[in-house]
C-alpha positions, 0 to 999 in steps of 0.5 A: 666472538671466538677466542682468537678473534678476542685476542686480535681485537685486544692486540689491535686496541693495544697498538692503536691506544699506544699510537693515540697516546704518543700522538697526544704527547706530540700534540703537547710537545711538538719539539723541544719545549721550555715551560715556565714552572715555579717562580718563573723557572724554565723547565726543558722537556725532551723532544718527541722522539726522545720521549717516544723512545723512553715511553716504548722502553718502559712499556716493554718492561710494563708486565715486570713493574705492573705499568699501565697501558699508554692509553690509561696513562694518557687518561691520567694526564687528561684527568689531571688536567680536566680536574685542574689538580695541583696537589697529587699523591701517587701510592705505588711509583714502581718504575715511574711510568704513571708519574710521567703521565701525571707530570704531563698533566701538571705541566698545565695546571702548574702542580706537584706530585708526591709519589710513594714506593717501598722498594728502593731500587725502584725509586732509583729507577723511577727518579731516572725515567722521571728525569729523562722525561723532563718532569723531575721538577714536578715530582717528589719521591718518597721511599718507604711503606705507604701505609706508614707514611700517608698519615705523616703527609701534609695534606690535603690532596686534590688527586690521589692515584693508587696502584699498590697492594690491592688488599691494602686499599680500604687501609689507604682510603681510611688514612686519606679520608677525611683529612688528606683528600680535599672536598671535590678531590678524587681517588683513582684506584687501578686494576678495578677489572682485572683484580676486582675480587681482591679489591672487593672490600674497597670497591664496596666501601667507595660504592656505598659511601655517602660522601663519594660518587664512584664509577668503574671505567676502562680506556682499553676494554681490558683493565680499568679505574675505580674513580671516586669523587668526594662530594663537596657537600 
């Protein structure tokens, strides 16, 4: 395959992935929808055009904030629902794009997300975006160094998404396992293809760990996830 053909193929995949992701949102939301939250409280989700506009605006800023593509966001939402996750931790909030997708999944499981970000301006931006997406009732924001905050968090979590400093992944793992990650829980680390060299120590650790099953997968034929499942026994 020529280089120009490969570039065209990836552009096509990015466009169609985005359309499919927004279609999935449409199937979930339809129009402005009230969902029952904790204690029967009603959360008003925005209508589809409003959410589409927000998603597209955030996608445009993606390269600046290391946001994942819409297809990968859709996968995160699906994975939250498939695992019936209720207690989710995100390390690396950035501008809130992945938090919105995770929160979509948590609407089905009636779960909660705790998300950690070291940069205060990004925390403010993420709060704004998550609020516009109608998901503030699902998310708790914590500002600071995640390496210092993780040990103090009340666990265990049954789903952890990490999209932060790749050289710090082993340290995050050691602070999550075993007390902060429930048996049957998963850790999902992003950029496992494009930044595999920076993540090598972590990928080797989870691939060879006797308590985990790990696969590396891609939804976009570009970058992807390392998904590690903690065995129950």
